[in-house]
LODRENNU-762342 format. One record per atom (N, C-alpha, C, O): residue number from 1; atom name; residue in one letter; x, y, z. Coordinates in pm, whole numbers, plus 32768, in hexadecimal, padded with zeros to 4 digits. Layout:
<atoms>
- NUM:CA:A:X:Y:Z
...
</atoms>
This chain:
<atoms>
- 1:N:M:6D0F:C4AF:2889
- 1:CA:M:6C92:C4F6:2877
- 1:C:M:6C96:C53B:27F0
- 1:O:M:6D00:C55C:27BC
- 2:N:S:6C24:C551:27BA
- 2:CA:S:6C1F:C593:2738
- 2:C:S:6C2F:C629:274B
- 2:O:S:6C12:C65D:27B7
- 3:N:P:6C5C:C66F:26E4
- 3:CA:P:6C70:C700:26F0
- 3:C:P:6BF1:C74A:2718
- 3:O:P:6BF9:C7AE:275F
- 4:N:I:6B7F:C71C:26EB
- 4:CA:I:6B05:C764:270E
- 4:C:I:6AD4:C742:279B
- 4:O:I:6A82:C78A:27D3
- 5:N:D:6B06:C6D6:27D3
- 5:CA:D:6ADC:C6AD:2858
- 5:C:D:6B45:C6CA:28C2
- 5:O:D:6B37:C69D:2934
- 6:N:D:6BAF:C715:289F
- 6:CA:D:6C19:C72F:28FF
- 6:C:D:6BE1:C76C:297E
- 6:O:D:6BA0:C7D5:297B
- 7:N:S:6BF9:C72B:29EB
- 7:CA:S:6BCE:C75A:2A6D
- 7:C:S:6C2B:C71E:2AD3
- 7:O:S:6C55:C6AB:2AC7
- 8:N:D:6C4B:C76A:2B38
- 8:CA:D:6CA2:C735:2BA0
- 8:C:D:6C53:C711:2C1D
- 8:O:D:6C8D:C6F4:2C86
- 9:N:H:6BCF:C714:2C13
- 9:CA:H:6B7D:C6EB:2C85
- 9:C:H:6B8D:C654:2C97
- 9:O:H:6B7F:C609:2C36
- 10:N:P:6BA9:C626:2D10
- 10:CA:P:6BC0:C596:2D26
- 10:C:P:6B51:C53C:2CF1
- 10:O:P:6B6D:C4D1:2CBC
- 11:N:V:6AD5:C565:2D00
- 11:CA:V:6A68:C50F:2CD1
- 11:C:V:6A68:C505:2C39
- 11:O:V:6A46:C49B:2C03
- 12:N:D:6A8D:C570:2BF3
- 12:CA:D:6A93:C56C:2B61
- 12:C:D:6B07:C515:2B31
- 12:O:D:6AF9:C4C9:2AD1
- 13:N:V:6B78:C51F:2B75
- 13:CA:V:6BEC:C4CE:2B53
- 13:C:V:6BCA:C43A:2B67
- 13:O:V:6BE6:C3E7:2B11
- 14:N:F:6B8C:C41A:2BD9
- 14:CA:F:6B66:C390:2BF7
- 14:C:F:6B05:C35B:2B8E
- 14:O:F:6B14:C2EC:2B5D
- 15:N:D:6AA0:C3AC:2B6B
- 15:CA:D:6A3B:C37F:2B0B
- 15:C:D:6A78:C368:2A81
- 15:O:D:6A55:C308:2A3D
- 16:N:S:6AD2:C3BF:2A58
- 16:CA:S:6B14:C3AC:29D7
- 16:C:S:6B68:C32C:29D7
- 16:O:S:6B66:C2E0:2976
- 17:N:A:6BB0:C315:2A43
- 17:CA:A:6C01:C29B:2A4E
- 17:C:A:6BA7:C21F:2A4F
- 17:O:A:6BC6:C1BB:2A0F
- 18:N:R:6B39:C225:2A98
- 18:CA:R:6ADB:C1B5:2AA0
- 18:C:R:6AA1:C195:2A17
- 18:O:R:6A99:C120:29F0
- 19:N:R:6A78:C1FB:29CE
- 19:CA:R:6A3E:C1E5:2949
- 19:C:R:6AA3:C1A8:28E9
- 19:O:R:6A82:C150:289A
- 20:N:T:6B1F:C1D8:28EF
- 20:CA:T:6B87:C1A1:2898
- 20:C:T:6B9F:C10E:28B9
- 20:O:T:6BAD:C0BC:285E
- 21:N:A:6BA5:C0ED:293A
- 21:CA:A:6BBB:C062:2962
- 21:C:A:6B48:C009:2932
- 21:O:A:6B5F:BF9A:2904
- 22:N:I:6ACE:C03A:293D
- 22:CA:I:6A5A:BFEE:290F
- 22:C:I:6A63:BFD4:2879
- 22:O:I:6A47:BF66:284B
- 23:N:Q:6A8B:C03B:282D
- 23:CA:Q:6A94:C02B:279B
- 23:C:Q:6AFE:BFC4:2775
- 23:O:Q:6AEF:BF7D:2711
- 24:N:H:6B69:BFBC:27C1
- 24:CA:H:6BD5:BF5F:27A1
- 24:C:H:6BC4:BED5:27E0
- 24:O:H:6C08:BE77:27B7
- 25:N:A:6B6B:BEC7:2840
- 25:CA:A:6B60:BE4C:288F
- 25:C:A:6B4D:BDCE:283B
- 25:O:A:6B8A:BD67:2858
- 26:N:A:6AFB:BDD4:27D9
- 26:CA:A:6ADD:BD5C:2789
- 26:C:A:6B27:BD5F:2705
- 26:O:A:6AF8:BD28:26A2
- 27:N:G:6B9C:BD9E:2704
- 27:CA:G:6BEA:BDA4:2689
- 27:C:G:6BBF:BE13:262C
- 27:O:G:6BE8:BE17:25B8
- 28:N:G:6B6C:BE6D:265E
- 28:CA:G:6B3E:BEDD:260D
- 28:C:G:6BA7:BF4A:2602
- 28:O:G:6C19:BF38:262B
- 29:N:T:6B7E:BFB9:25CB
- 29:CA:T:6BD8:C02A:25BA
- 29:C:T:6B94:C0AA:25EA
- 29:O:T:6B1C:C0AD:2603
- 30:N:C:6BE4:C113:25F7
- 30:CA:C:6BAC:C194:261D
- 30:C:C:6BC9:C1F9:25AE
- 30:O:C:6C07:C1D7:2549
- 31:N:F:6B9C:C273:25C1
- 31:CA:F:6BAD:C2DB:255B
- 31:C:F:6C40:C2FB:2541
- 31:O:F:6C62:C333:24D9
- 32:N:N:6C97:C2D7:259D
- 32:CA:N:6D24:C2FB:2594
- 32:C:N:6D7B:C28B:2559
- 32:O:N:6DF3:C29E:2545
- 33:N:C:6D40:C217:253E
- 33:CA:C:6D8D:C1A6:250C
- 33:C:C:6DBC:C1BE:247D
- 33:O:C:6D7A:C200:242D
- 34:N:T:6E31:C188:2461
- 34:CA:T:6E68:C18B:23DA
- 34:C:T:6E7F:C0FB:23AE
- 34:O:T:6E50:C09D:23EE
- 35:N:D:6EC7:C0EA:2343
- 35:CA:D:6EE6:C063:2314
- 35:C:D:6F45:C01B:2374
- 35:O:D:6F50:BFA0:2371
- 36:N:S:6F88:C067:23C8
- 36:CA:S:6FE4:C02E:2429
- 36:C:S:6F97:BFE7:2497
- 36:O:S:6F26:C00B:24B6
- 37:N:K:6FD6:BF81:24D2
- 37:CA:K:6F97:BF3B:2541
- 37:C:K:6FA3:BF89:25C3
- 37:O:K:6F5F:BF6A:2625
- 38:N:D:6FFA:BFED:25C4
- 38:CA:D:700F:C03D:263D
- 38:C:D:6FB8:C0B9:2639
- 38:O:D:6FD4:C117:25EE
- 39:N:C:6F50:C0BA:2688
- 39:CA:C:6EF6:C12D:2690
- 39:C:C:6F1E:C180:270A
- 39:O:C:6F14:C150:277B
- 40:N:K:6F4B:C1F9:26F4
- 40:CA:K:6F75:C250:2762
- 40:C:K:6F00:C274:27BD
- 40:O:K:6F11:C284:2836
- 41:N:Q:6E8A:C282:2784
- 41:CA:Q:6E13:C2A2:27D3
- 41:C:Q:6DF5:C22F:2834
- 41:O:Q:6DD4:C246:28A8
- 42:N:Y:6E00:C1B5:2804
- 42:CA:Y:6DE4:C140:2857
- 42:C:Y:6E4C:C134:28C6
- 42:O:Y:6E2A:C116:2938
- 43:N:A:6ECA:C14A:28A5
- 43:CA:A:6F34:C145:290A
- 43:C:A:6F1C:C1B0:2975
- 43:O:A:6F2D:C196:29EC
- 44:N:W:6EF4:C227:294A
- 44:CA:W:6ED3:C293:29A8
- 44:C:W:6E5E:C268:2A01
- 44:O:W:6E61:C27C:2A7A
- 45:N:A:6DF7:C22F:29C4
- 45:CA:A:6D80:C206:2A0E
- 45:C:A:6DA2:C19F:2A79
- 45:O:A:6D74:C1A9:2AEA
- 46:N:L:6DF3:C13C:2A55
- 46:CA:L:6E19:C0D6:2AB7
- 46:C:L:6E67:C114:2B2A
- 46:O:L:6E51:C0F1:2B9E
- 47:N:A:6EC1:C170:2B0B
- 47:CA:A:6F0F:C1B2:2B75
- 47:C:A:6EB4:C201:2BD2
- 47:O:A:6EC7:C200:2C4B
- 48:N:Q:6E51:C245:2B9A
- 48:CA:Q:6DF3:C293:2BEB
- 48:C:Q:6D9F:C237:2C44
- 48:O:Q:6D8D:C253:2CBA
- 49:N:L:6D6B:C1CC:2C0A
- 49:CA:L:6D12:C173:2C55
- 49:C:L:6D5C:C127:2CC3
- 49:O:L:6D1F:C103:2D28
- 50:N:R:6DDB:C10E:2CB0
- 50:CA:R:6E28:C0C5:2D15
- 50:C:R:6E48:C11A:2D8F
- 50:O:R:6E82:C0E8:2DEF
- 51:N:R:6E23:C198:2D8C
- 51:CA:R:6E41:C1F3:2DFB
- 51:C:R:6DD3:C1FD:2E64
- 51:O:R:6DE6:C23D:2ECB
- 52:N:S:6D61:C1BF:2E4C
- 52:CA:S:6CF3:C1CC:2EAC
- 52:C:S:6CAD:C147:2EC0
- 52:O:S:6CB2:C0EF:2E6A
- 53:N:R:6C6D:C139:2F33
- 53:CA:R:6C22:C0BE:2F4E
- 53:C:R:6BB2:C0AA:2EE9
- 53:O:R:6B99:C03A:2EBC
- 54:N:G:6B6E:C117:2EC6
- 54:CA:G:6B04:C10F:2E63
- 54:C:G:6B38:C0E4:2DDC
- 54:O:G:6AF8:C096:2D95
- 55:N:G:6BAC:C117:2DB8
- 55:CA:G:6BEB:C0F2:2D3A
- 55:C:G:6C14:C060:2D39
- 55:O:G:6C04:C01B:2CD4
- 56:N:L:6C49:C030:2DA9
- 56:CA:L:6C6F:BFA3:2DB3
- 56:C:L:6BF3:BF4B:2DA8
- 56:O:L:6BF9:BEDE:2D6E
- 57:N:L:6B84:BF79:2DDE
- 57:CA:L:6B06:BF2F:2DD3
- 57:C:L:6ADA:BF28:2D41
- 57:O:L:6AAE:BEBE:2D12
- 58:N:V:6AE5:BF98:2CF8
- 58:CA:V:6AC2:BF9A:2C6A
- 58:C:V:6B18:BF35:2C1E
- 58:O:V:6AE5:BEE7:2BCD
- 59:N:L:6B9A:BF37:2C37
- 59:CA:L:6BF4:BEDC:2BF2
- 59:C:L:6BD2:BE4B:2C11
- 59:O:L:6BD3:BDF6:2BB8
- 60:N:T:6BB3:BE2F:2C8E
- 60:CA:T:6B8E:BDA7:2CB7
- 60:C:T:6B0E:BD7B:2C72
- 60:O:T:6B05:BD0A:2C42
- 61:N:E:6AAB:BDD3:2C6C
- 61:CA:E:6A2C:BDB1:2C2C
- 61:C:E:6A3C:BD98:2B96
- 61:O:E:69F1:BD4A:2B5B
- 62:N:L:6A9E:BDDB:2B59
- 62:CA:L:6AB7:BDCB:2ACA
- 62:C:L:6B1B:BD5B:2AAC
- 62:O:L:6B40:BD46:2A39
- 63:N:N:6B46:BD14:2B16
- 63:CA:N:6BA9:BCA8:2B09
- 63:C:N:6C2C:BCD8:2ACD
- 63:O:N:6C6D:BC90:2A80
- 64:N:I:6C54:BD52:2AF1
- 64:CA:I:6CD4:BD89:2AC8
- 64:C:I:6D33:BD73:2B3C
- 64:O:I:6D16:BD9C:2BAC
- 65:N:P:6DA5:BD32:2B24
- 65:CA:P:6E02:BD14:2B90
- 65:C:P:6E2D:BD90:2BDE
- 65:O:P:6E4B:BDF9:2BA4
- 66:N:V:6E2F:BD82:2C61
- 66:CA:V:6E5A:BDED:2CBA
- 66:C:V:6EDD:BDC0:2CFA
- 66:O:V:6EE2:BD56:2D38
- 67:N:P:6F47:BE11:2CED
- 67:CA:P:6FC6:BDEA:2D2B
- 67:C:P:6FB9:BDE4:2DC2
- 67:O:P:6F72:BE35:2DFE
- 68:N:A:6FFC:BD86:2DFF
- 68:CA:A:6FF6:BD76:2E91
- 68:C:A:702C:BDF0:2EDA
- 68:O:A:7007:BE0A:2F4C
- 69:N:D:7083:BE3B:2E98
- 69:CA:D:70C0:BEAF:2ED9
- 69:C:D:707D:BF34:2EB2
- 69:O:D:70BB:BF9D:2EBC
- 70:N:A:7000:BF2E:2E84
- 70:CA:A:6FB9:BFA8:2E5E
- 70:C:A:6FB2:C007:2ED5
- 70:O:A:6F8E:BFE0:2F44
- 71:N:V:6FD4:C084:2EBB
- 71:CA:V:6FD6:C0EA:2F24
- 71:C:V:6F51:C133:2F24
- 71:O:V:6F25:C166:2EBD
- 72:N:I:6F13:C136:2F98
- 72:CA:I:6E93:C17B:2FA5
- 72:C:I:6EAC:C202:2FE7
- 72:O:I:6EE1:C209:3055
- 73:N:E:6E85:C26D:2FA2
- 73:CA:E:6E94:C2F3:2FD8
- 73:C:E:6E14:C314:3024
- 73:O:E:6DA7:C318:2FEA
- 74:N:E:6E21:C32C:30A2
- 74:CA:E:6DAE:C34D:30F3
- 74:C:E:6D97:C3E4:30F2
- 74:O:E:6DF7:C431:30FA
- 75:N:G:6D1B:C40D:30EA
- 75:CA:G:6CFA:C49A:30F0
- 75:C:G:6CE9:C4C5:3180
- 75:O:G:6D03:C479:31DD
- 76:N:Q:6CBD:C540:3192
- 76:CA:Q:6CA6:C573:3219
- 76:C:Q:6C32:C52B:3259
- 76:O:Q:6BCF:C509:3217
- 77:N:Q:6C3D:C514:32D9
- 77:CA:Q:6BD0:C4D8:3324
- 77:C:Q:6B60:C53D:3332
- 77:O:Q:6B79:C5B4:3344
- 78:N:R:6AE7:C50F:332A
- 78:CA:R:6A73:C569:333A
- 78:C:R:6A44:C569:33C8
- 78:O:R:69E4:C5AE:33E9
</atoms>
């Protein structure tokens, strides 16, 4: 997440990860990319999205490979 958007609210974290994944999906870049091929923001985003069913859906829709052993963290039941 960017310094001005720092938030620990789950919906904000998810949205930031989703936006980063979208920016990188077609070979694009994000605000945090450097000349290096390893973008820490993108790695963070993938890790965040792999933790929820909604995130896995986002990755699937963007044709980003999802590991078979992705761990889904379930929240409290409503």
